[in-house]
N, CA and C of each residue as an Amber inpcrd file, in Angstrom:
protein
   663
 129.7980000 -51.2880000  70.3390000 129.3050000 -52.5130000  70.9560000
 127.9300000 -52.3100000  71.5800000 127.7010000 -51.1360000  72.1460000
 126.3900000 -50.8410000  72.7200000 125.3080000 -50.8200000  71.6440000
 125.6240000 -50.1850000  70.5240000 124.6660000 -50.0940000  69.4240000
 124.3580000 -51.4650000  68.8380000 125.3950000 -52.2310000  68.5310000
 125.2090000 -53.5240000  67.8880000 124.5650000 -54.5250000  68.8450000
 124.9840000 -54.5230000  70.1140000 124.4400000 -55.4770000  71.0760000
 122.9430000 -55.3510000  71.2510000 122.4490000 -54.1220000  71.4390000
 121.0090000 -53.9260000  71.5910000 120.2460000 -54.2420000  70.3270000
 120.8200000 -53.8710000  69.1700000 120.1460000 -54.1390000  67.8980000
 120.0510000 -55.6330000  67.6220000 121.0980000 -56.4040000  67.9930000
 121.0750000 -57.8500000  67.7830000 119.8930000 -58.4820000  68.5220000
 119.7160000 -58.1010000  69.7740000 118.6000000 -58.6520000  70.5640000
 117.2720000 -58.3370000  69.8990000 117.1050000 -57.0980000  69.4450000
 115.8430000 -56.7040000  68.8260000 115.5880000 -57.4310000  67.5140000
 116.6030000 -57.4910000  66.6500000 116.3320000 -58.0970000  65.3380000
 116.1290000 -59.6070000  65.4350000 116.7240000 -60.2580000  66.4210000
 116.4490000 -61.6780000  66.6120000 115.0410000 -61.8960000  67.1560000
 114.6180000 -61.0340000  68.0790000 113.2710000 -61.1530000  68.6450000
 112.1890000 -60.8420000  67.6140000 112.5250000 -60.0650000  66.5990000
 111.5440000 -59.7190000  65.5570000 111.6530000 -60.6640000  64.3650000
 112.8490000 -60.8150000  63.8310000 113.0260000 -61.5370000  62.5730000
 112.7480000 -63.0200000  62.6580000 113.2620000 -63.6960000  63.6920000
 113.0950000 -65.1470000  63.7790000 111.6350000 -65.5510000  63.9840000
 110.8870000 -64.9500000  64.9190000 109.4640000 -65.3140000  65.0420000
 108.6590000 -65.0590000  63.7700000 108.9660000 -63.9510000  63.0730000
 108.2510000 -63.6750000  61.8220000 108.5520000 -64.7550000  60.7850000
 109.8160000 -65.1530000  60.6740000 110.1870000 -66.1960000  59.7230000
 109.5690000 -67.5380000  60.0550000 109.5680000 -67.9190000  61.3370000
 108.9700000 -69.1920000  61.7530000 107.4690000 -69.1880000  61.4960000
 106.8090000 -68.0830000  61.8410000 105.3570000 -67.9930000  61.6340000
 104.9980000 -68.0880000  60.1550000 105.8080000 -67.4820000  59.2980000
 105.5460000 -67.5520000  57.8600000 105.7350000 -68.9700000  57.3300000
 106.7690000 -69.6580000  57.8330000 107.0680000 -71.0010000  57.3320000
 106.0440000 -72.0330000  57.7840000 105.3950000 -71.8020000  58.9150000
 104.4420000 -72.7890000  59.4290000 103.2170000 -72.9090000  58.5310000
 102.8170000 -71.8030000  57.9040000 101.6590000 -71.8260000  57.0090000
 101.9980000 -71.0490000  55.7380000 102.7980000 -71.6310000  54.8520000
 103.1870000 -70.9190000  53.6240000 101.9770000 -70.6320000  52.7390000
 101.9530000 -69.4460000  52.1930000 100.8520000 -69.0510000  51.3280000
  99.6750000 -68.4390000  52.0490000  99.6760000 -68.4680000  53.3770000
  98.5740000 -67.9200000  54.1520000  98.7090000 -66.4020000  54.2650000
  97.7050000 -65.7730000  54.8610000  97.7570000 -64.3290000  55.0730000
  98.9230000 -63.9620000  55.9800000  99.1540000 -64.7910000  57.0000000
 100.2750000 -64.5440000  57.9010000 101.6000000 -64.5990000  57.1440000
 101.7210000 -65.5270000  56.2250000 102.9400000 -65.6420000  55.4280000
 103.1050000 -64.4290000  54.5240000 102.0310000 -63.9630000  53.9360000
 102.1180000 -62.8030000  53.0530000 102.5110000 -61.5500000  53.8220000
 101.9800000 -61.4060000  55.0370000 102.3660000 -60.2580000  55.8620000
 103.8480000 -60.3350000  56.2180000 104.2940000 -61.5270000  56.5880000
 105.7060000 -61.7020000  56.9080000 106.6060000 -61.4300000  55.7140000
 106.1970000 -61.9030000  54.5410000 106.9800000 -61.6550000  53.3310000
 107.0100000 -60.1740000  52.9740000 105.8840000 -59.5020000  53.1810000
 105.8340000 -58.0620000  52.9150000 106.7690000 -57.3060000  53.8470000
 106.7810000 -57.7120000  55.1200000 107.7020000 -57.0980000  56.0830000
 109.1440000 -57.3070000  55.6530000 109.4690000 -58.5310000  55.2380000
 110.8370000 -58.8450000  54.8350000 111.2580000 -58.0390000  53.6080000
 110.4100000 -57.9820000  52.5930000 110.7630000 -57.2680000  51.3780000
 110.8740000 -55.7690000  51.6210000 109.9660000 -55.2360000  52.4560000
 110.0230000 -53.8020000  52.7690000 111.2930000 -53.4630000  53.5280000
 111.6240000 -54.2720000  54.5320000 112.8120000 -54.0070000  55.3340000
 114.0880000 -54.1240000  54.5390000 114.1640000 -55.1300000  53.6600000
 115.3740000 -55.3290000  52.8650000 115.6010000 -54.1630000  51.8990000
 114.5240000 -53.6270000  51.3440000 114.6540000 -52.5670000  50.3460000
 114.6450000 -51.1650000  50.9570000 114.4940000 -51.0610000  52.2920000
 114.4060000 -49.7510000  52.9400000 115.7970000 -49.2780000  53.3550000
 116.2650000 -48.1260000  52.8680000 117.5700000 -47.6070000  53.2920000
 117.5610000 -47.2480000  54.7730000 118.6420000 -47.5630000  55.4590000
 118.6850000 -47.3060000  56.9010000 118.6260000 -45.8190000  57.2230000
 119.2430000 -44.9860000  56.4040000 119.2370000 -43.5550000  56.7150000
 117.8420000 -42.9590000  56.5580000 117.0420000 -43.5060000  55.6160000
 115.6750000 -43.0240000  55.4520000 114.8390000 -43.4190000  56.6660000
 114.9540000 -44.6750000  57.0950000 114.2190000 -45.1150000  58.2770000
 114.6460000 -44.3240000  59.5050000 115.9410000 -44.0590000  59.6300000
 116.4160000 -43.2680000  60.7580000 115.8370000 -41.8650000  60.7660000
 115.7920000 -41.2180000  59.5970000 115.2330000 -39.8680000  59.5090000
 113.7310000 -39.8590000  59.8030000 113.0260000 -40.9030000  59.3500000
 111.5890000 -41.0010000  59.6400000 111.3540000 -41.1310000  61.1390000
 112.1530000 -41.9800000  61.7990000 112.0090000 -42.1500000  63.2460000
 112.3430000 -40.8650000  63.9860000 113.3780000 -40.1670000  63.5400000
 113.7250000 -38.8990000  64.1730000 112.6030000 -37.8730000  64.0190000
 111.9820000 -37.8620000  62.8480000 110.9080000 -36.8930000  62.6060000
 109.6590000 -37.2110000  63.4280000 109.2740000 -38.4900000  63.4430000
 108.0280000 -38.8600000  64.1140000 108.1590000 -38.9940000  65.6320000
 109.3240000 -39.4430000  66.0980000 109.4800000 -39.7180000  67.5290000
 110.3110000 -38.6740000  68.2740000 110.9330000 -37.7460000  67.5310000
 111.6290000 -36.6430000  68.1970000 111.0900000 -35.2790000  67.7740000
 111.0970000 -35.0170000  66.4590000 110.7440000 -33.6790000  65.9940000
 109.2930000 -33.3130000  66.2970000 108.3510000 -34.1980000  65.9460000
 106.9360000 -33.8920000  66.1940000 106.6160000 -33.7590000  67.6810000
 107.0640000 -34.7040000  68.5350000 106.8230000 -34.4980000  69.9750000
 107.4900000 -33.2360000  70.5110000 108.6820000 -32.8890000  70.0010000
 109.3620000 -31.6760000  70.4630000 108.5640000 -30.4280000  70.0970000
 107.9580000 -30.4360000  68.9140000 107.1140000 -29.3050000  68.5150000
 105.8660000 -29.2080000  69.3820000 105.4100000 -30.3810000  69.8760000
 104.2320000 -30.3960000  70.7450000 104.5660000 -30.0290000  72.1850000
 105.8530000 -29.8650000  72.4890000 106.2390000 -29.3910000  73.8080000
 106.7650000 -30.4390000  74.7580000 107.0360000 -31.6600000  74.2720000
 107.6080000 -32.6680000  75.1660000 108.6410000 -33.4850000  74.3910000
 109.5680000 -34.0560000  75.1380000 110.6680000 -34.8100000  74.5430000
 110.4240000 -36.2960000  74.7560000 110.1850000 -37.0130000  73.6460000
 109.9450000 -38.4510000  73.7280000 111.2540000 -39.2250000  73.6580000
 112.0980000 -38.8700000  72.6930000 113.4250000 -39.4620000  72.5610000
 114.4210000 -38.3660000  72.2130000 115.6740000 -38.5100000  72.6340000
 116.6930000 -37.5150000  72.2640000 117.0680000 -37.6680000  70.8020000
 117.4810000 -36.5740000  70.1470000 117.8120000 -36.6510000  68.7180000
 119.1500000 -37.3060000  68.4440000 120.1040000 -37.1640000  69.3430000
 121.4380000 -37.6800000  69.0860000 122.2110000 -37.7460000  70.3900000
 123.4570000 -38.2070000  70.2820000 124.3260000 -38.2530000  71.4480000
 124.4060000 -39.6360000  72.0620000 125.3310000 -39.7590000  73.0150000
 125.5570000 -41.0420000  73.6630000 125.9270000 -40.8060000  75.1160000
 125.3380000 -41.5930000  76.0100000 125.6400000 -41.5480000  77.4320000
 126.2740000 -42.8760000  77.8300000 127.3630000 -42.8190000  78.5660000
 128.0380000 -44.0350000  78.9930000 127.1280000 -44.8920000  79.8730000
 127.2190000 -46.2090000  79.6920000 126.4280000 -47.1420000  80.4960000
 126.7570000 -47.0130000  81.9760000 128.0220000 -46.8090000  82.2990000
 128.4250000 -46.6760000  83.6970000 127.9180000 -45.3860000  84.3300000
 127.6480000 -44.3830000  83.5080000 127.1740000 -43.1060000  84.0140000
 125.6950000 -43.1600000  84.3760000 124.8800000 -43.7430000  83.4870000
 123.4430000 -43.8720000  83.7410000 122.8620000 -44.9060000  82.7840000
 122.5410000 -46.1020000  83.2610000 121.9730000 -47.1340000  82.3780000
 120.6840000 -46.6990000  81.6960000 119.8480000 -45.9410000  82.4120000
 118.5780000 -45.4950000  81.8290000 118.8300000 -44.5160000  80.6890000
 119.6940000 -43.5210000  80.9190000 120.0210000 -42.5630000  79.8760000
 120.7380000 -43.2270000  78.7100000 121.5760000 -44.2040000  79.0190000
 122.2830000 -44.9680000  77.9770000 121.2860000 -45.6330000  77.0300000
 120.3080000 -46.3360000  77.5990000 119.3010000 -47.0160000  76.7830000
 118.4010000 -46.0160000  76.0670000 118.0490000 -44.9250000  76.7350000
 117.1510000 -43.9190000  76.1520000 117.7720000 -43.2980000  74.9040000
 119.0590000 -43.0410000  74.9400000 119.7220000 -42.4350000  73.7840000
 119.9500000 -43.4330000  72.6440000 119.8610000 -44.7220000  72.9350000
 120.1430000 -45.7290000  71.9090000 118.8950000 -46.4070000  71.3580000
 117.7340000 -46.0980000  71.8950000 116.5180000 -46.7840000  71.4490000
 116.2580000 -46.5700000  69.9590000 116.3110000 -45.3380000  69.5050000
 116.0510000 -45.0710000  68.0870000 117.1070000 -45.7000000  67.1770000
 118.4070000 -45.5850000  67.4790000 119.3890000 -46.3130000  66.6570000
 119.1840000 -47.8230000  66.6830000 118.8380000 -48.3720000  67.8410000
 118.5630000 -49.8150000  67.9260000 117.4240000 -50.2020000  66.9960000
 116.3300000 -49.4520000  67.0630000 115.1490000 -49.7690000  66.2460000
 115.4820000 -49.6680000  64.7610000 116.2010000 -48.6170000  64.3860000
 116.5550000 -48.4230000  62.9750000 117.3740000 -49.5900000  62.4400000
 118.4220000 -49.9490000  63.1620000 119.2910000 -51.0350000  62.7250000
 118.5730000 -52.3780000  62.7950000 117.7560000 -52.5690000  63.8340000
 117.0970000 -53.8600000  64.0350000 116.0190000 -54.1290000  62.9900000
 115.2140000 -53.1400000  62.6370000 114.1250000 -53.3730000  61.6900000
 114.6450000 -53.7680000  60.3170000 115.7020000 -53.0980000  59.8700000
 116.2630000 -53.4150000  58.5570000 116.8920000 -54.8090000  58.5640000
 117.6370000 -55.1220000  59.6050000 118.3230000 -56.4150000  59.6720000
 117.3450000 -57.5460000  59.9730000 116.3060000 -57.2690000  60.7550000
 115.3060000 -58.3020000  61.0670000 114.6280000 -58.8190000  59.8120000
 114.4810000 -57.9700000  58.8160000 113.8720000 -58.4060000  57.5600000
 114.7080000 -59.4950000  56.8980000 116.0300000 -59.3440000  56.9490000
 116.9210000 -60.3610000  56.3840000 116.7690000 -61.6770000  57.1330000
 116.7030000 -61.6090000  58.4510000 116.5960000 -62.8270000  59.2580000
 115.2260000 -63.4730000  59.1250000 114.1990000 -62.6750000  58.9350000
 112.8690000 -63.2450000  58.7060000 112.8380000 -64.0510000  57.4110000
 113.4280000 -63.5030000  56.3760000 113.4410000 -64.1910000  55.0870000
 114.3160000 -65.4470000  55.1380000 115.4790000 -65.3300000  55.7850000
 116.3810000 -66.4750000  55.8950000 115.7690000 -67.5780000  56.7540000
 115.1360000 -67.1900000  57.8550000 114.4930000 -68.1780000  58.7300000
 113.3760000 -68.9020000  58.0040000 112.5700000 -68.1740000  57.2590000
 111.4680000 -68.7950000  56.5180000 112.0020000 -69.8030000  55.5080000
 113.0300000 -69.4170000  54.7590000 113.5810000 -70.3100000  53.7360000
 114.1510000 -71.5790000  54.3670000 114.8830000 -71.4340000  55.4640000
 115.4800000 -72.6040000  56.1080000 114.4220000 -73.4980000  56.7390000
 113.4190000 -72.8940000  57.3550000 112.3610000 -73.6790000  57.9880000
 111.5470000 -74.4510000  56.9510000 111.2560000 -73.8280000  55.8260000
 110.5140000 -74.5270000  54.7780000 111.2970000 -75.7340000  54.2660000
 112.6140000 -75.5700000  54.1390000 113.4450000 -76.6870000  53.6800000
 113.4700000 -77.8130000  54.7030000 113.6190000 -77.4700000  55.9740000
 113.7020000 -78.4940000  57.0230000 112.3540000 -79.1810000  57.2240000
 111.2690000 -78.4160000  57.1750000 109.9410000 -78.9980000  57.3960000
 109.5560000 -80.0030000  56.3190000 110.2580000 -80.0060000  55.1950000
 109.9900000 -80.9840000  54.1530000 110.8160000 -82.2500000  54.2770000
 111.6520000 -82.3350000  55.3160000 112.5100000 -83.5040000  55.4850000
 111.7080000 -84.7010000  55.9930000 112.2550000 -85.8910000  55.7340000
 111.5680000 -87.1350000  56.1200000 111.4150000 -87.2620000  57.6300000
 112.4450000 -86.8510000  58.3860000 112.3660000 -87.0460000  59.8320000
 111.3000000 -86.1620000  60.4690000 110.9870000 -85.0400000  59.8310000
 109.9030000 -84.1920000  60.3370000 108.5570000 -84.8750000  60.1000000
 108.3710000 -85.4520000  58.9260000 107.1310000 -86.1850000  58.6500000
 107.0020000 -87.3930000  59.5690000 108.1320000 -88.0410000  59.8620000
 108.1000000 -89.1890000  60.7760000 107.6980000 -88.7510000  62.1760000
 108.2370000 -87.6270000  62.6370000 107.8940000 -87.1220000  63.9680000
 106.4120000 -86.7910000  64.0590000 105.8670000 -86.1890000  63.0160000
 104.4380000 -85.8810000  63.0200000 103.6030000 -87.1470000  62.9750000
 104.0560000 -88.1410000  62.1930000 103.3160000 -89.4010000  62.0960000
 103.3030000 -90.1470000  63.4280000 104.3360000 -89.9670000  64.2340000
 104.4190000 -90.6250000  65.5330000 103.6130000 -89.8930000  66.6030000
 103.0110000 -88.7730000  66.2330000 102.1600000 -88.0480000  67.1730000
 102.8640000 -87.0150000  68.0170000 104.0810000 -86.6120000  67.6310000
 104.7930000 -85.5730000  68.3680000 104.0420000 -84.2510000  68.2350000
 103.9450000 -83.5250000  69.3300000 103.2290000 -82.2530000  69.3030000
 103.8400000 -81.3040000  68.2790000 102.9640000 -80.5090000  67.6480000
 103.4230000 -79.6060000  66.5920000 104.4480000 -78.6030000  67.1160000
 104.2500000 -78.1100000  68.3330000 105.2050000 -77.1620000  68.9020000
 106.5850000 -77.7960000  69.0350000 106.6190000 -79.0650000  69.4530000
 107.8980000 -79.7660000  69.5840000 108.5290000 -79.9980000  68.2180000
 107.7000000 -80.3270000  67.2330000 108.2130000 -80.5400000  65.8770000
 108.8500000 -79.2630000  65.3380000 108.1740000 -78.1310000  65.5600000
 108.6450000 -76.8650000  65.0190000 109.9190000 -76.3970000  65.7170000
 109.8830000 -76.3470000  67.0460000 110.9570000 -75.6860000  67.7840000
 112.0650000 -76.6400000  68.2460000 111.7200000 -77.8850000  68.5540000
 112.7370000 -78.8060000  69.0370000 113.4810000 -79.5010000  67.9060000
 112.7630000 -79.8150000  66.8290000 113.3820000 -80.5460000  65.7220000
 113.7280000 -79.6290000  64.5450000 112.7230000 -78.9640000  63.9890000
 112.9370000 -78.1810000  62.7690000 113.8030000 -76.9450000  63.0160000
 113.4510000 -76.1580000  64.0200000 114.1790000 -74.9020000  64.2290000
 115.6310000 -75.1480000  64.6140000 115.8830000 -76.1830000  65.3790000
 117.2600000 -76.4890000  65.7570000 118.1120000 -76.7810000  64.5220000
 117.5490000 -77.5100000  63.5650000 118.2880000 -77.7980000  62.3350000
 118.4470000 -76.5660000  61.4580000 117.4740000 -75.6590000  61.5280000
 117.5280000 -74.4580000  60.6910000 118.4170000 -73.3690000  61.2700000
 118.8890000 -73.5470000  62.4950000 119.6490000 -72.4910000  63.1560000
 121.0650000 -72.3280000  62.6210000 121.6270000 -73.3840000  62.0210000
 123.0290000 -73.3070000  61.5890000 123.2790000 -72.1600000  60.6010000
 122.5020000 -72.0120000  59.5260000 122.7210000 -70.8570000  58.6400000
 122.4610000 -69.5200000  59.3330000 121.5130000 -69.5040000  60.2760000
 121.2280000 -68.2660000  61.0030000 122.4120000 -67.8550000  61.8620000
 123.0350000 -68.8300000  62.5210000 124.2060000 -68.5380000  63.3460000
 125.3600000 -68.0420000  62.4790000 125.5130000 -68.6360000  61.3030000
 126.5570000 -68.1800000  60.3700000 126.3360000 -66.7240000  59.9810000
 125.1090000 -66.4000000  59.6010000 124.7820000 -65.0300000  59.2140000
 124.9450000 -64.0710000  60.3830000 124.5430000 -64.5210000  61.5700000
 124.6610000 -63.6760000  62.7550000 126.1130000 -63.3460000  63.0620000
 126.9850000 -64.3430000  62.9630000 128.4000000 -64.0960000  63.2130000
 128.9850000 -63.0950000  62.2360000 128.6270000 -63.2320000  60.9570000
 129.1250000 -62.2910000  59.9410000 128.6250000 -60.8780000  60.2250000
 127.3200000 -60.7580000  60.5100000 126.7300000 -59.4340000  60.7330000
 127.3280000 -58.7520000  61.9530000 127.4630000 -59.4810000  63.0530000
 128.0120000 -58.8780000  64.2660000 129.4550000 -58.4440000  64.0320000
 130.2470000 -59.3050000  63.3890000 131.6340000 -58.9570000  63.1300000
 131.7810000 -57.7180000  62.2750000 130.9720000 -57.6340000  61.2190000
 131.0490000 -56.4800000  60.3130000 130.5510000 -55.2210000  61.0000000
 129.4420000 -55.3300000  61.7280000 128.8550000 -54.1350000  62.3540000
 129.7050000 -53.6030000  63.4950000 130.3900000 -54.4800000  64.2040000
 131.2800000 -53.9940000  65.2560000 132.4290000 -53.1790000  64.6720000
 132.7200000 -53.4240000  63.4070000 133.7410000 -52.6260000  62.7260000
 133.2650000 -51.2490000  62.3280000 131.9970000 -50.9420000  62.6020000
 131.4830000 -49.6070000  62.3200000 130.1820000 -49.6240000  61.5470000
 129.1400000 -49.0330000  62.1250000 127.8470000 -48.8720000  61.4440000
 127.7690000 -47.4050000  61.0430000 128.3970000 -47.0990000  59.9320000
 128.6770000 -45.7030000  59.5750000 127.3990000 -44.8760000  59.4200000
 126.4160000 -45.4060000  58.6830000 125.2080000 -44.6330000  58.4030000
 124.4410000 -44.3280000  59.6760000 124.2370000 -45.3460000  60.5040000
 123.4930000 -45.1520000  61.7520000 124.2100000 -44.1520000  62.6510000
 125.5230000 -44.2720000  62.7370000 126.2890000 -43.3580000  63.5860000
 126.1860000 -41.9240000  63.0980000 126.1830000 -41.7410000  61.7810000
 126.0820000 -40.3890000  61.2380000 124.7010000 -39.7970000  61.4610000
 123.6650000 -40.5920000  61.2670000 122.2940000 -40.0820000  61.4070000
 121.9930000 -39.6800000  62.8420000 122.4540000 -40.4900000  63.7940000
 122.1090000 -40.2540000  65.2020000 123.2470000 -39.6240000  66.0120000
 124.2930000 -39.1900000  65.3500000 125.3490000 -38.4680000  66.0340000
 126.0960000 -39.2880000  67.0680000 126.3720000 -40.5440000  66.7540000
 127.1000000 -41.4230000  67.6640000 128.5720000 -41.4530000  67.2730000
 129.4400000 -41.1900000  68.2380000 130.8790000 -41.1650000  67.9650000
 131.4500000 -42.5660000  68.0910000 131.1510000 -43.4190000  67.1100000
 131.6030000 -44.7980000  67.1390000 132.7590000 -45.0350000  66.1990000
 133.0440000 -46.3140000  65.9550000 134.1600000 -46.6910000  65.0860000
 133.9120000 -46.2160000  63.6540000 132.6620000 -46.3060000  63.1920000
 132.3550000 -45.8550000  61.8370000 132.6240000 -44.3740000  61.6470000
 132.1820000 -43.5620000  62.6090000 132.4410000 -42.1160000  62.5300000
 133.9300000 -41.8170000  62.5780000 134.6440000 -42.5720000  63.4000000
 136.0970000 -42.4050000  63.4730000 136.7490000 -42.7210000  62.1360000
 136.2610000 -43.7740000  61.4670000 136.8140000 -44.1510000  60.1710000
 136.5590000 -43.0610000  59.1310000 135.3590000 -42.5110000  59.1150000
 135.0380000 -41.4390000  58.1610000 135.9220000 -40.2270000  58.4100000
 136.0690000 -39.8500000  59.6650000 136.9060000 -38.7050000  60.0040000
 138.3580000 -38.9390000  59.6070000 138.8360000 -40.1670000  59.8300000
 140.2260000 -40.4820000  59.4840000 140.4520000 -40.4180000  57.9800000
 139.4800000 -40.8760000  57.1970000 139.6040000 -40.8210000  55.7390000
 139.6070000 -39.3690000  55.2630000 138.7440000 -38.5430000  55.8530000
 138.6640000 -37.1440000  55.4420000 139.9450000 -36.3750000  55.7620000
 140.5860000 -36.7220000  56.8700000 141.8140000 -36.0270000  57.2660000
 143.0850000 -36.7600000  56.8390000 142.9050000 -37.8830000  56.1090000
 144.0410000 -38.6830000  55.6380000 144.9260000 -39.1520000  56.8010000
 144.2850000 -39.5350000  57.8880000 145.0130000 -40.0290000  59.0630000
 145.2500000 -41.5300000  58.8840000 146.3520000 -41.8820000  58.2380000
 146.6140000 -43.2690000  57.8630000 146.7410000 -44.2260000  59.0560000
 147.4280000 -43.8630000  60.1320000 147.4930000 -44.7970000  61.2710000
 146.1080000 -45.1680000  61.8210000 145.2140000 -44.1900000  61.8950000
 143.8660000 -44.4790000  62.3900000 143.1100000 -45.3590000  61.3970000
 143.2680000 -45.0980000  60.1070000 142.6120000 -45.9150000  59.0830000
 143.0740000 -47.3660000  59.1950000 144.3910000 -47.5540000  59.3310000
 144.9340000 -48.9120000  59.4720000 144.3990000 -49.5680000  60.7420000
 144.3410000 -48.7900000  61.8300000 143.8240000 -49.3320000  63.0850000
 142.3780000 -49.7600000  62.9880000 141.5470000 -48.9660000  62.3090000
 140.1320000 -49.3090000  62.1500000 139.9720000 -50.5780000  61.3160000
 140.7590000 -50.6820000  60.2340000 140.6890000 -51.8720000  59.3830000
 141.1030000 -53.1220000  60.1620000 142.1910000 -53.0170000  60.9290000
 142.6390000 -54.1520000  61.7320000 141.6100000 -54.5250000  62.7980000
 140.9970000 -53.5160000  63.4060000 139.9680000 -53.7750000  64.4180000
 138.7710000 -54.4810000  63.8050000 138.3500000 -54.0310000  62.6210000
 137.2400000 -54.6900000  61.9390000 137.5610000 -56.1290000  61.5910000
 138.7830000 -56.3620000  61.1130000 139.1980000 -57.7350000  60.8130000
 139.2260000 -58.6080000  62.0510000 139.6600000 -58.0400000  63.1900000
 139.6810000 -58.7880000  64.4450000 138.2720000 -59.1970000  64.8620000
 137.3290000 -58.2670000  64.7450000 135.9430000 -58.5780000  65.1100000
 135.3890000 -59.7110000  64.2470000 135.6540000 -59.6660000  62.9480000
 135.1540000 -60.7120000  62.0520000 135.7780000 -62.0590000  62.4020000
 137.0790000 -62.0780000  62.6800000 137.7550000 -63.3260000  63.0220000
 137.2060000 -63.9220000  64.3110000 137.0250000 -63.0850000  65.3380000
 136.4970000 -63.5730000  66.6170000 135.0670000 -64.0760000  66.4430000
 134.2610000 -63.3590000  65.6550000 132.8790000 -63.7870000  65.4220000
 132.8330000 -65.1410000  64.7320000 133.7180000 -65.3770000  63.7770000
 133.7460000 -66.6650000  63.0760000 134.1790000 -67.7960000  64.0070000
 135.1050000 -67.5110000  64.9160000 135.5010000 -68.5280000  65.8930000
 134.3350000 -68.8980000  66.7930000 133.5880000 -67.9010000  67.2460000
 132.4180000 -68.1720000  68.0960000 131.3420000 -68.9440000  67.3360000
 131.2040000 -68.6650000  66.0500000 130.2510000 -69.4100000  65.2290000
 130.6510000 -70.8790000  65.1430000 131.9330000 -71.1420000  64.9450000
 132.4060000 -72.5260000  64.8900000 132.1570000 -73.2570000  66.2030000
 132.3370000 -72.5550000  67.3130000 132.0570000 -73.1630000  68.6170000
 130.5700000 -73.4560000  68.7610000 129.7440000 -72.5330000  68.2820000
 128.2940000 -72.7360000  68.3750000 127.8450000 -73.9340000  67.5460000
 128.5210000 -74.1950000  66.4190000 128.1730000 -75.3450000  65.5880000
 128.2330000 -76.6470000  66.3740000 129.2450000 -76.7620000  67.2570000
 129.4090000 -78.0100000  68.0150000 128.2520000 -78.2270000  68.9840000
 127.5820000 -77.1610000  69.3690000 126.4370000 -77.2650000  70.2730000
 125.1350000 -77.5180000  69.5200000 125.0600000 -76.9940000  68.3090000
 123.8180000 -77.0920000  67.5480000 123.7080000 -78.3860000  66.7500000
 124.8350000 -78.8610000  66.2320000 124.8190000 -80.0210000  65.3410000
 125.6870000 -81.1300000  65.9260000 125.0590000 -82.2450000  66.2760000
 125.7900000 -83.3640000  66.8900000 126.7810000 -83.9990000  65.9270000
 126.6220000 -83.7450000  64.6260000 127.5480000 -84.3270000  63.6500000
 128.8840000 -83.6120000  63.6100000 128.9180000 -82.3990000  64.1910000
 130.1490000 -81.6230000  64.2050000 130.9420000 -81.9960000  65.4580000
 132.1580000 -82.3840000  65.2850000 133.0080000 -82.7790000  66.4130000
 134.3260000 -82.0040000  66.3320000 134.8070000 -81.6090000  67.4730000
 136.1010000 -80.9380000  67.5160000 137.2060000 -81.9790000  67.5240000
 138.3230000 -81.6090000  66.9450000 139.4390000 -82.5400000  66.8510000
 140.0790000 -82.7380000  68.2220000
C-alpha cells in the first residue's frame, strides 16, 4: 500500500497534465513531446528503468563517497516517516513514470474527443474562459475513463507489484507470492489470490461511487 499509494500520486501529477497539455494543441511541439514521453514510458520495461535509477542515483553517488538514495529495504511509516519516504522514492519514481505514460496517452485521447463536442464549442462561443472550458467542462467529462483505469490499476497493483519489489528488495505481497510459488506453499498462494481479488473488487466499488460524483446522469437506485 505504501508503494502503490505514493506512485499513484506521482503518476497522476505527471500523466494527467502531460495529456491535457498535449490535447490543448494537437500537432504542436508540446504535443509531440508529450506523445514521445507516452510512447517511451509505455515501451520501457519497469525493471530496466529501476536498474537505471539504481545505477545513476545510488551506485554512482556511492562511488563518489555519498549516499543519495538507499539501494533497497523498507522502513515502517510509524518508525520514521522521513526514512519511510526516503526508501520508497526510487520505487515510486520507477512505477510512476511507466504508469504516467499510460495516463498521459489516455488523457490526451479522451480530451481530444471531448473538446470536439458541440457543448464545448458552444461554451467557447459564449465567451467562457479557455481555462474554464478545459478544466471545468472538458476535463470533468474526460475523467470517467481515467477513474475506471485508475481503479483497475490500483486494485491490481495492491495485489503485488512483483518486478518493482524484486528490483528494490521490498518484502511486499508480490515477493510473498513469488516465494510461495517457489516453495509450493498452497495456502499462501490461495491467500494472495484472494487478497488480490478483494482489492480489485473494492477498487471497482469505489469507482462506481466516484461515477455518481463525476457524472450527473448516473444515479444510485
